C-alpha positions as CSV (number, residue, x, y, z in Angstrom):
1,M,-40.4,-15.9,-11.6
2,T,-39.6,-15.3,-8.0
3,D,-41.3,-17.2,-5.1
4,T,-42.7,-13.9,-4.0
5,A,-44.4,-13.4,-7.4
6,W,-45.9,-16.9,-7.3
7,T,-47.2,-16.5,-3.8
8,V,-48.8,-13.1,-4.5
9,R,-50.5,-14.6,-7.6
10,N,-51.8,-17.6,-5.6
11,L,-53.1,-15.3,-2.8
12,V,-54.8,-13.1,-5.4
13,R,-56.5,-16.1,-7.0
14,S,-57.6,-17.5,-3.7
15,A,-59.0,-14.2,-2.6
16,R,-60.8,-13.8,-5.9
17,R,-62.4,-17.2,-5.5
18,A,-63.4,-16.3,-1.9
19,A,-64.9,-13.0,-3.0
20,L,-67.2,-14.5,-5.7
21,P,-70.7,-15.8,-4.9
22,P,-70.8,-19.6,-4.3
23,T,-73.1,-20.1,-7.3
24,D,-70.7,-18.6,-9.8
25,V,-68.6,-21.5,-11.2
26,A,-67.2,-19.8,-14.3
27,P,-63.3,-20.3,-14.6
28,D,-62.6,-16.5,-14.6
29,P,-65.9,-14.7,-14.0
30,G,-66.2,-10.9,-14.4
31,I,-67.0,-8.9,-11.3
32,G,-69.4,-6.6,-13.0
33,D,-72.4,-8.8,-12.3
34,V,-71.8,-8.7,-8.5
35,P,-73.7,-5.9,-6.7
36,P,-71.0,-3.2,-6.0
37,T,-72.6,-2.3,-2.7
38,T,-71.8,-5.7,-1.0
39,P,-68.5,-6.4,0.8
40,T,-68.0,-9.4,-1.5
41,A,-68.3,-7.2,-4.6
42,R,-65.8,-4.7,-3.2
43,A,-63.4,-7.4,-2.3
44,A,-63.6,-8.8,-5.8
45,L,-62.8,-5.4,-7.2
46,H,-59.7,-5.2,-5.0
47,T,-58.5,-8.7,-5.8
48,A,-58.9,-8.0,-9.5
49,A,-56.9,-4.8,-9.2
50,A,-54.2,-6.7,-7.2
51,E,-54.0,-9.4,-9.9
52,R,-53.3,-6.8,-12.6
53,L,-50.7,-5.1,-10.4
54,A,-49.0,-8.4,-9.5
55,A,-48.8,-9.3,-13.2
56,H,-46.6,-6.3,-13.6
57,D,-44.5,-7.0,-10.5
58,R,-46.0,-4.0,-8.7
59,F,-46.2,-6.0,-5.5
60,E,-46.5,-3.1,-3.0
61,Q,-49.6,-1.8,-4.6
62,A,-51.0,-5.3,-4.9
63,Y,-50.5,-5.8,-1.2
64,L,-52.6,-2.8,-0.4
65,H,-55.5,-4.1,-2.5
66,L,-55.2,-7.6,-1.0
67,R,-55.2,-6.2,2.5
68,E,-58.4,-4.4,1.9
69,A,-60.0,-7.4,0.3
70,V,-59.0,-9.5,3.3
71,R,-60.5,-6.9,5.6
72,L,-63.8,-7.1,3.7
73,L,-63.7,-10.9,3.7
74,N,-64.1,-11.6,7.4
75,G,-60.7,-10.1,8.3
76,A,-58.8,-13.3,8.0
77,A,-55.8,-13.0,10.3
78,V,-53.8,-15.7,8.7
79,V,-53.8,-14.0,5.3
80,E,-52.9,-10.7,7.0
81,D,-49.9,-12.3,8.5
82,E,-49.0,-13.8,5.1
83,L,-49.1,-10.4,3.5
84,D,-46.9,-8.9,6.2
85,R,-44.4,-11.8,5.7
86,L,-44.4,-11.2,1.9
87,R,-43.8,-7.5,2.4
88,R,-40.8,-8.3,4.7
89,E,-39.4,-10.8,2.2
90,H,-39.8,-8.3,-0.6
91,A,-37.9,-5.6,1.4
92,E,-35.1,-8.1,2.2
93,A,-34.8,-9.3,-1.4
94,H,-34.6,-5.6,-2.5
95,E,-31.8,-5.0,0.0
96,Q,-29.9,-8.2,-1.0
97,S,-30.0,-7.1,-4.6
98,R,-27.9,-4.1,-3.7
99,R,-25.3,-6.0,-1.8
100,D,-22.1,-7.9,-2.8
101,S,-22.6,-11.5,-1.9
102,L,-19.0,-12.1,-0.5
103,T,-18.4,-8.9,1.5
104,A,-21.9,-7.7,2.2
105,S,-20.8,-4.2,1.1
106,Y,-22.9,-2.4,-1.5
107,N,-22.4,-3.6,-5.1
108,R,-21.4,-1.8,-8.3
109,R,-25.0,-1.4,-9.4
110,Y,-25.9,0.4,-6.2
111,L,-22.8,2.5,-6.4
112,D,-23.5,3.7,-9.9
113,E,-27.2,4.5,-9.2
114,T,-26.4,6.3,-5.9
115,L,-23.6,8.4,-7.4
116,A,-25.9,9.5,-10.2
117,D,-28.6,10.4,-7.7
118,L,-26.2,12.3,-5.5
119,L,-24.7,14.3,-8.3
120,G,-28.2,14.9,-9.9
121,A,-29.3,16.3,-6.5
122,D,-26.7,19.1,-6.9
123,R,-24.6,18.0,-3.9
124,Q,-20.9,18.0,-3.4
125,V,-19.4,14.5,-3.2
126,C,-16.1,12.9,-2.5
127,L,-15.4,9.6,-4.2
128,A,-12.5,7.5,-3.2
129,L,-11.3,4.3,-4.9
130,A,-9.3,2.0,-2.6
131,D,-7.2,-1.0,-3.8
132,I,-5.7,-3.6,-1.5
133,D,-1.9,-3.6,-1.9
134,H,-0.3,-6.8,-3.1
135,F,-3.5,-8.8,-2.9
136,K,-2.6,-11.2,-5.7
137,L,0.4,-12.3,-3.5
138,V,-2.1,-13.1,-0.7
139,N,-4.2,-15.3,-3.0
140,D,-1.1,-17.0,-4.5
141,T,0.4,-17.7,-1.1
142,H,-2.6,-18.6,1.0
143,G,-5.3,-19.5,-1.5
144,H,-8.5,-17.8,-2.5
145,P,-10.6,-18.8,0.5
146,F,-8.1,-17.1,2.7
147,G,-8.1,-14.1,0.4
148,D,-11.9,-13.9,0.7
149,R,-11.5,-13.6,4.5
150,V,-9.1,-10.8,4.0
151,L,-11.6,-9.0,1.7
152,Q,-14.3,-9.3,4.3
153,R,-12.0,-7.9,7.0
154,I,-10.9,-5.0,4.8
155,V,-14.6,-4.1,4.2
156,L,-15.2,-4.0,8.0
157,E,-12.3,-1.7,8.5
158,L,-13.2,0.6,5.6
159,G,-16.8,0.9,6.7
160,R,-16.1,1.4,10.4
161,A,-16.3,5.0,11.6
162,L,-17.2,6.5,8.2
163,P,-18.9,9.9,8.3
164,R,-22.7,10.0,8.5
165,G,-24.2,9.2,5.1
166,A,-21.1,7.7,3.7
167,F,-20.9,4.1,2.5
168,C,-18.5,1.5,1.1
169,A,-19.2,-0.4,-2.1
170,R,-17.2,-3.2,-3.9
171,Y,-16.0,-1.7,-7.2
172,G,-14.6,-4.9,-8.5
173,G,-12.1,-7.6,-7.5
174,E,-10.0,-6.1,-4.6
175,E,-11.1,-2.5,-5.3
176,F,-13.6,-0.7,-3.2
177,A,-15.3,2.7,-3.4
178,L,-16.0,5.1,-0.5
179,V,-18.8,7.5,-1.3
180,L,-18.7,10.6,1.0
181,P,-21.7,12.9,0.3
182,G,-21.6,16.4,1.6
183,L,-17.9,16.5,2.4
184,G,-15.4,19.1,1.1
185,P,-12.0,18.0,-0.2
186,D,-10.2,18.4,3.1
187,E,-12.9,16.5,5.0
188,G,-12.9,13.7,2.4
189,V,-9.1,13.3,2.5
190,A,-9.2,13.1,6.3
191,A,-11.9,10.4,6.3
192,C,-9.9,8.4,3.7
193,E,-6.6,8.8,5.6
194,A,-8.4,7.5,8.7
195,A,-9.6,4.5,6.8
196,R,-6.2,3.8,5.5
197,E,-4.7,4.0,9.0
198,R,-7.4,1.6,10.3
199,V,-6.5,-1.1,7.7
200,A,-2.7,-0.6,8.4
201,A,-3.1,-0.7,12.2
202,H,-5.4,-3.8,12.2
203,D,-4.1,-6.9,13.9
204,W,-3.8,-9.1,10.9
205,S,-2.1,-11.8,12.9
206,E,-5.5,-13.1,13.7
207,L,-5.6,-14.5,10.2
208,H,-1.9,-15.3,9.9
209,P,1.1,-14.5,12.1
210,E,3.1,-12.9,9.3
211,L,0.2,-11.1,7.5
212,R,0.2,-7.3,7.1
213,M,-2.3,-5.6,4.8
214,T,-2.4,-2.0,3.5
215,I,-4.4,-0.1,1.0
216,S,-3.9,2.6,-1.5
217,I,-6.5,5.3,-2.1
218,G,-7.3,7.9,-4.7
219,I,-9.9,10.5,-3.8
220,A,-11.6,13.0,-6.1
221,H,-14.1,15.7,-5.3
222,T,-16.9,17.3,-7.3
223,G,-18.9,20.4,-6.2
224,P,-22.6,21.2,-6.7
225,G,-23.7,21.7,-10.2
226,D,-21.4,19.0,-11.7
227,A,-23.6,16.0,-12.5
228,A,-21.0,14.0,-14.5
229,V,-20.2,10.6,-12.9
230,D,-17.6,9.3,-15.4
231,P,-15.1,12.2,-14.9
232,L,-15.3,11.8,-11.1
233,V,-14.7,8.1,-11.3
234,A,-11.9,8.5,-13.8
235,E,-10.2,11.1,-11.5
236,A,-10.4,8.8,-8.5
237,D,-9.0,6.0,-10.5
238,L,-6.1,8.1,-11.8
239,L,-5.3,9.2,-8.2
240,L,-5.5,5.7,-7.0
241,Y,-2.9,4.6,-9.6
242,T,-0.7,7.5,-8.5
243,A,-0.8,6.4,-4.9
244,K,0.3,3.0,-5.9
245,Q,3.1,4.3,-8.1
246,A,4.2,6.5,-5.2
247,G,4.9,3.5,-3.0
248,R,1.4,2.3,-1.9
249,N,-0.2,2.5,1.5
250,A,-1.1,6.2,0.8
251,V,-4.0,8.5,0.0
252,A,-3.5,10.6,-3.2
253,H,-5.5,13.7,-3.8
254,R,-5.2,17.1,-5.7
255,G,-3.4,19.8,-3.8
256,P,-3.2,23.5,-4.6
257,G,-2.6,24.2,-8.2
258,G,-3.8,20.7,-9.2
259,R,-0.7,18.8,-8.3
260,V,-1.1,15.4,-6.8
261,V,0.0,15.1,-3.2
262,L,-0.1,12.4,-0.6
263,A,-1.9,12.7,2.8
264,G,-0.7,12.0,6.3
265,A,2.4,10.1,6.9
266,A,3.1,9.5,3.2
267,S,3.2,13.3,2.5
268,G,7.0,13.3,3.1
269,R,7.9,10.9,0.4
270,R,10.5,12.3,-1.9
271,S,8.9,11.7,-5.3
272,I,5.3,11.5,-6.4
273,P,4.4,10.8,-10.1
274,Q,2.2,13.4,-11.8
275,P,-0.5,12.7,-14.4
276,D,0.3,14.0,-17.9
277,A,-1.5,16.9,-19.4
278,H,-4.1,14.7,-21.0
279,G,-5.3,13.2,-17.8
280,G,-3.8,9.8,-18.4
281,R,-2.2,7.6,-15.8
282,P,1.2,8.8,-14.7
283,G,4.4,7.1,-15.7
284,P,7.1,5.8,-13.3
285,P,8.2,8.2,-10.6
286,S,10.8,10.7,-11.6
287,P,13.6,11.7,-9.2
288,L,13.1,15.3,-10.3
289,T,9.5,15.3,-9.2
290,A,9.6,16.2,-5.5
291,E,7.1,17.4,-3.0
């Protein structure tokens, strides 16, 4: 049980004891015998309701009943302050439960829930999956604590200057998701290309004189009316793999006719692998596949 849960329960029991008449010494008296017209009786009703709500972890509703009980019982300022503190702690704990502990970006749970909500609300969404190029080499060469610092810096660059309403989430390991609600395909590609450029242009010598980091991105788009999360994620993953196969440090997306193309400076590369007809990951680049 959380500290917040224990504290709420203790406050409820303290308020209940304060609300009961001094002559009542029963271990858990009922409140039906207390005249309902008195402030003490009404406070007892509120504390009883708060206790039931807190037992089911419905702390926000419990807070409201406790606040009214406190107001009825002499308006104790100290308890009011305690309730405000508990509400803040509850909000902070809720926010922390949605964050990745290392990078402070949103976590996979928040990503999955938010994607489902966005698609269920009949909105167009761009989803990009970004992978750090050659990150294993960074860990092998400089160690995992150094690699953690690289991850944290990558998140800062990915999240900086994202469009309004967009966010970055850690997908797993060195992969991150960029969720871009309300953007069409061209706008989403432009936002991802800008993020790729920010990472490539960052002064990585602050961490190590010879360090240079890049990312590869695959971006998929779904329009209103398509509430399927899994196909959207699978398409973004497929395009990410294509970007890496095409030489890394690139943003891969679907162009006219469904062919995979690269954005920005990478668009002039000679060969770009194409997914097979069944939607699987593409094989090695073919010299006959040119853009």
